[in-house]
C-alpha positions in Angstrom: 51.2 49.5 193.1 48.1 50.6 195.0 44.8 49.0 194.1 42.3 51.1 192.1 39.3 52.6 193.8 36.3 50.3 194.4 33.8 51.2 191.6 30.9 50.6 194.0 32.3 53.2 196.5 34.1 55.6 194.2 33.0 55.1 190.6 34.6 58.3 189.3 37.9 57.4 190.9 37.7 53.9 189.4 36.9 55.2 185.9 39.9 57.6 186.1 42.3 54.7 186.8 44.3 52.9 184.2 42.9 49.6 185.5 39.5 50.6 184.3 40.6 50.9 180.7 41.6 47.3 180.3 38.9 45.9 182.6 36.0 47.8 180.9 37.4 47.1 177.4 37.6 43.4 178.2 33.8 43.4 178.4 33.6 44.7 174.8 36.2 42.3 173.6 34.3 39.3 175.1 31.3 40.4 173.1 33.5 40.6 170.0 34.7 37.1 170.5 31.0 36.0 170.5 30.4 38.1 167.4 27.9 40.0 169.5 29.0 43.6 168.9 26.3 46.2 168.2 28.1 48.0 165.3 30.6 45.5 163.9 30.5 42.0 162.5 33.5 40.0 163.8 35.5 37.3 161.9 38.1 35.9 164.2 39.1 33.6 161.4 40.9 36.6 160.0 42.9 37.3 163.2 45.8 35.0 162.1 46.1 37.3 159.1 46.7 40.2 161.4 49.3 38.3 163.3 51.1 37.3 160.1 51.0 40.8 158.8 52.3 42.4 161.9 55.0 39.8 162.5 56.2 40.3 158.9 56.6 44.0 159.4 58.6 43.5 162.6 60.9 41.0 160.9 61.3 43.3 157.9 62.4 46.3 160.0 64.2 44.7 162.9 66.8 41.9 163.4 66.0 39.0 165.7 65.8 38.8 168.7 64.2 42.2 168.3 65.6 43.7 171.5 66.5 46.9 169.6 62.8 47.8 169.2 62.1 50.9 171.3 58.9 51.3 173.3 56.2 53.3 171.6 56.6 57.0 172.1 56.8 60.4 170.5 60.6 60.3 170.5 60.7 58.1 167.3 58.7 60.7 165.3 61.4 63.2 165.9 63.9 60.8 164.2 62.1 60.6 160.9 64.4 60.0 158.0 67.0 58.4 160.2 68.2 61.6 161.8 68.1 61.8 165.6 67.0 65.4 166.0 66.7 65.1 169.8 70.4 64.1 170.1 71.2 67.0 167.9 69.1 69.4 170.1 70.8 68.2 173.3 74.2 68.7 171.8 73.5 72.4 171.3 72.9 73.1 175.0 75.9 74.5 176.9 77.7 72.4 179.5 76.1 74.2 182.5 72.7 72.7 181.4 72.7 69.5 183.5 70.7 66.3 182.7 67.8 67.4 184.9 67.3 70.6 182.9 67.8 68.7 179.7 65.1 66.4 180.8 62.8 69.3 181.7 63.3 70.7 178.2 62.4 67.5 176.5 59.4 67.0 178.7 58.3 70.5 177.8 58.7 69.7 174.1 57.2 66.2 174.1 54.1 67.3 176.0 53.3 70.1 173.6 54.1 67.9 170.6 51.8 65.2 171.8 48.9 67.6 172.4 49.3 68.9 168.8 49.5 65.4 167.3 45.9 64.9 166.2 45.2 63.9 162.6 46.5 66.6 160.3 44.4 65.8 157.3 45.4 64.7 153.8 46.2 68.1 152.4 48.8 69.3 155.0 52.5 68.9 155.0 55.4 70.6 156.6 58.6 71.8 154.9 61.5 71.8 157.4 63.2 75.1 157.7 66.4 73.3 158.5 66.8 70.9 155.6 64.0 71.8 153.2 62.5 68.3 153.2 58.8 67.8 153.4 57.1 65.7 156.1 53.5 64.7 156.7 51.2 63.4 159.4 52.7 62.6 162.9 56.3 63.0 161.8 55.5 66.3 160.1 53.9 67.6 163.3 56.9 66.4 165.3 59.4 68.2 163.1 57.2 71.3 163.1 56.8 71.4 166.9 60.5 70.8 167.4 61.4 73.7 165.1 58.8 75.9 166.8 60.3 74.9 170.2 63.8 75.9 169.0 62.5 79.3 168.0 60.9 80.0 171.4 57.3 79.6 170.3 56.1 78.2 173.6 58.4 80.1 176.0 57.5 83.2 178.0 61.1 83.4 179.4 63.4 85.7 177.4 66.4 84.1 179.0 65.5 80.6 177.8 63.6 80.0 174.5 64.1 76.2 174.9 61.2 75.8 177.3 57.4 75.6 177.5 55.7 77.6 180.2 52.3 79.0 181.1 53.1 82.5 180.0 54.3 81.5 176.5 51.3 79.2 176.0 48.8 81.8 177.1 50.0 84.2 174.4 49.4 81.8 171.6 46.9 82.7 168.9 45.4 80.7 166.0 47.3 82.8 163.6 50.7 82.2 165.3 50.1 78.4 165.5 49.0 78.3 161.9 52.2 80.2 160.9 54.4 77.8 162.9 52.7 74.7 161.4 52.7 76.3 157.9 48.9 75.9 157.7 47.5 78.0 154.9 45.1 77.7 151.9 46.3 74.8 149.8 48.2 73.4 152.8 45.5 73.4 155.4 45.9 71.5 158.7 42.7 70.2 160.1 41.7 71.7 163.5 44.3 74.5 164.0 41.8 76.4 166.2 41.1 73.3 168.3 44.9 72.7 168.7 45.5 76.3 169.7 42.7 76.1 172.3 44.3 73.0 173.8 47.6 74.9 174.4 45.8 77.8 175.9 43.9 75.5 178.2 47.3 73.9 179.0 48.6 77.3 180.2 45.7 77.5 182.6 46.2 73.9 183.9 49.9 74.6 184.4 49.1 77.7 186.4 46.4 75.9 188.6 48.7 73.0 189.5 51.7 74.7 190.9 52.5 71.7 193.1 53.3 69.7 189.9 54.5 72.3 187.5 56.1 75.0 189.7 55.5 78.8 189.8 56.8 79.2 186.3 54.3 76.6 185.0 56.6 74.3 183.1 55.5 70.7 182.2 59.1 69.6 182.8 58.9 70.4 186.5 57.0 67.2 186.9 60.3 65.3 187.2 60.3 66.0 190.9 57.1 64.1 191.4 56.9 60.4 192.3 54.0 59.4 190.0 53.7 60.2 186.4 50.3 59.0 185.1 48.2 60.6 187.9 49.7 64.0 187.0 48.6 63.5 183.4 45.0 62.6 184.1 42.2 65.1 183.1 41.8 66.1 186.8 45.3 67.6 186.8 46.0 68.3 183.2 42.5 69.5 182.2 43.0 70.7 178.7 39.9 69.3 177.0 36.6 71.1 176.6 34.7 67.9 177.5 35.4 65.0 179.9 37.2 62.0 178.4 35.0 59.3 179.9 31.8 61.1 181.0 30.7 62.1 184.5 29.8 59.2 186.7 27.3 61.3 188.5 24.9 61.4 185.5 25.2 57.8 184.3 25.8 54.4 185.9 29.5 53.7 185.9 28.8 50.3 184.3 27.9 52.0 181.1 31.0 54.1 180.8 34.1 53.0 178.8 37.1 55.1 179.6 40.2 55.1 177.4 42.6 57.8 178.7 44.3 57.7 175.4 45.9 61.1 175.8 47.1 60.3 179.3 48.6 57.0 178.1 50.2 58.4 175.0 51.8 61.1 177.2 53.0 58.5 179.6 54.6 56.4 176.9 56.2 59.5 175.5 57.4 61.2 178.6 58.9 58.2 180.2 61.5 58.0 177.4 63.6 61.1 178.3 63.2 60.5 182.1 64.6 57.0 181.6 67.4 57.9 179.2 68.6 61.0 180.9 67.8 60.5 184.6 67.7 56.7 184.7 64.3 56.8 186.4 62.5 53.4 186.8 58.7 53.3 186.5 56.6 50.8 188.3 53.2 49.8 187.0 53.9 50.2 183.3 52.1 46.9 182.7 48.9 48.8 183.4 49.3 50.9 180.3 47.2 49.5 177.4 47.4 49.6 173.7 46.3 53.0 172.4 42.7 53.0 170.9 43.4 55.3 168.0 42.7 54.9 164.3 46.0 53.3 163.1 45.8 50.5 165.7 42.0 50.1 165.2 42.1 50.5 161.5 44.4 47.5 161.3 41.6 45.1 162.4 39.1 46.6 159.9 41.4 46.6 156.9 42.4 43.0 157.5 38.9 41.9 157.8 38.5 41.1 161.5 36.0 43.9 162.0 33.3 44.9 159.4 31.0 47.8 160.0 27.4 46.7 160.0 25.2 47.8 157.0 23.1 50.3 158.8 26.1 52.0 160.4 28.0 52.0 157.1 25.1 53.8 155.5 24.9 56.3 158.3 28.6 56.9 158.2 28.6 57.4 154.4 25.8 59.9 154.9 27.8 61.7 157.5 30.8 61.8 155.0 28.6 63.4 152.3 27.2 65.9 154.7 30.6 66.8 156.1 32.0 67.7 152.6 28.8 69.4 151.5 28.8 71.7 154.5 32.6 72.3 154.5 32.8 72.8 150.7 35.9 70.6 150.6 36.2 67.9 148.0 36.3 64.2 149.2 38.8 62.0 147.4 38.1 58.5 148.8 34.7 57.8 150.3 34.7 56.3 153.8 32.2 56.3 156.7 32.6 59.2 159.1 31.6 59.6 162.7 32.0 62.0 165.6 34.5 60.9 168.2 31.6 60.3 170.7 29.6 58.2 168.4 28.8 54.7 169.7 30.5 53.2 166.6 33.8 54.9 167.5 33.5 54.0 171.2 32.9 50.3 170.4 35.7 50.3 167.9 38.1 51.8 170.4 37.0 49.4 173.2 37.6 46.3 171.1 40.9 47.7 169.8 42.3 47.7 173.3 41.4 44.1 173.9 42.5 43.0 170.4 45.9 44.6 170.9 46.5 42.6 174.1 45.6 39.4 172.1 47.8 40.5 169.2 50.8 40.9 171.5 50.3 37.4 172.8 49.9 35.8 169.3 52.8 37.7 167.8 55.1 36.5 170.6 54.0 33.0 169.8 54.6 33.5 166.1 58.1 34.9 166.7 59.0 32.6 169.6 61.8 30.7 167.7 63.6 34.0 167.0 63.1 35.7 170.4 65.9 33.8 172.2 63.7 33.4 175.3 62.6 37.1 175.3 59.2 38.5 174.7 58.1 41.6 172.9 56.4 44.0 175.3 53.1 45.7 174.4 54.8 49.1 173.9 57.3 47.4 171.5 54.4 45.8 169.6 52.7 49.2 169.3 55.9 50.8 168.0 57.2 48.2 165.5 54.0 46.4 164.6 50.4 47.5 165.1 50.6 51.3 164.6 53.0 51.0 161.7 50.9 48.1 160.3 47.7 50.1 160.5 49.3 53.0 158.6 50.8 50.7 155.9 47.6 48.8 155.3 45.7 52.1 155.1 48.2 53.2 152.4 47.4 50.1 150.4 43.7 50.1 150.9 43.2 53.9 150.3 46.3 55.0 148.3 45.0 58.4 147.4 44.4 59.6 151.0 46.1 56.9 153.2 43.3 57.6 155.7 41.9 55.0 158.1 38.9 52.9 157.1 36.6 55.0 159.5 37.1 58.7 159.4 36.8 60.8 162.6 35.2 64.2 162.3 37.6 65.9 164.6 38.5 69.5 165.6 42.1 68.7 166.3 41.7 67.8 170.0 41.0 64.1 169.6 42.9 61.4 167.6 
């Protein structure tokens, strides 16, 4: 793998690299280990509790030596309820659809599904048009986007509804997305307008980068490229209304903490069909980090490793009250709330990246006698342990909403 740009010579290039995520987050983690964070008190004496909790979940759900744990990715969300909906989808394609085109179709689907997969809110659920069952949260969005995909929601090609392209995305409206996601009064999804805007911006990005996505502007056309993650950076897939890590030209690079969470979540998710259908091998996957989102991060708060400091807790609770006063919605379980760009959230996300690396090491130690000489990879830990553990401890800690311990005031484009 090529070395990342020198931050002294090309700070913006360095901050756009995956290397920068782990290296910059390490500085925050080192402060955490000294209990020197600005917004959180840190009790590393509780870290073994996290290790035990996550190890227990892995042992509950998988048999030793745990080699059956898949890497973290969107694919598993489509299999909610034990039904492999992707295998079922592939089986419906005629014989003339070869593996390359099958892979393009899955890349199309997975990319759109990931972009729509921000927190849906506590009110929303999705009733499958195929089996009548009700799904919520990430799995609900996965099933919804799959059914929308199968009905041609994202295709501008009358000859193939099973695709996503720039023409289909450009025609989307808030009303049509709300209809597809079944968002309506009494079943409202948070941030439908923001999600729609992401897809419209994606249409523009697909059109501007024909060298990656072809003249028809399909995400799946990226299979012909040699590098995956660079294609998915904000430079090439510019779908956000604001930069993910801030412009290096207006602030010293040393003060910027990049996460590239969307890029990495897309990488984890898009590698799966490329590996399974085309047997593509990816180099440099060890550069991918744990995802700094509220399930992984909430795990460390709910189990006592991180505690929000008093003044920040008070400010967050005030934000919560103001949010519901202005929106007119009714809060169920009170929790501190912050904007995604707030220093509290940035620090929380930074330490989450470092703690996930530490957690992977310690869980492997705890399970060593059952691993038969193997080791769990970080993507396997994210899939079977930390993300699932963060969700489950949230359900215990806040049973009415199952929300994370810190709420993010989002428009559907972040988290």
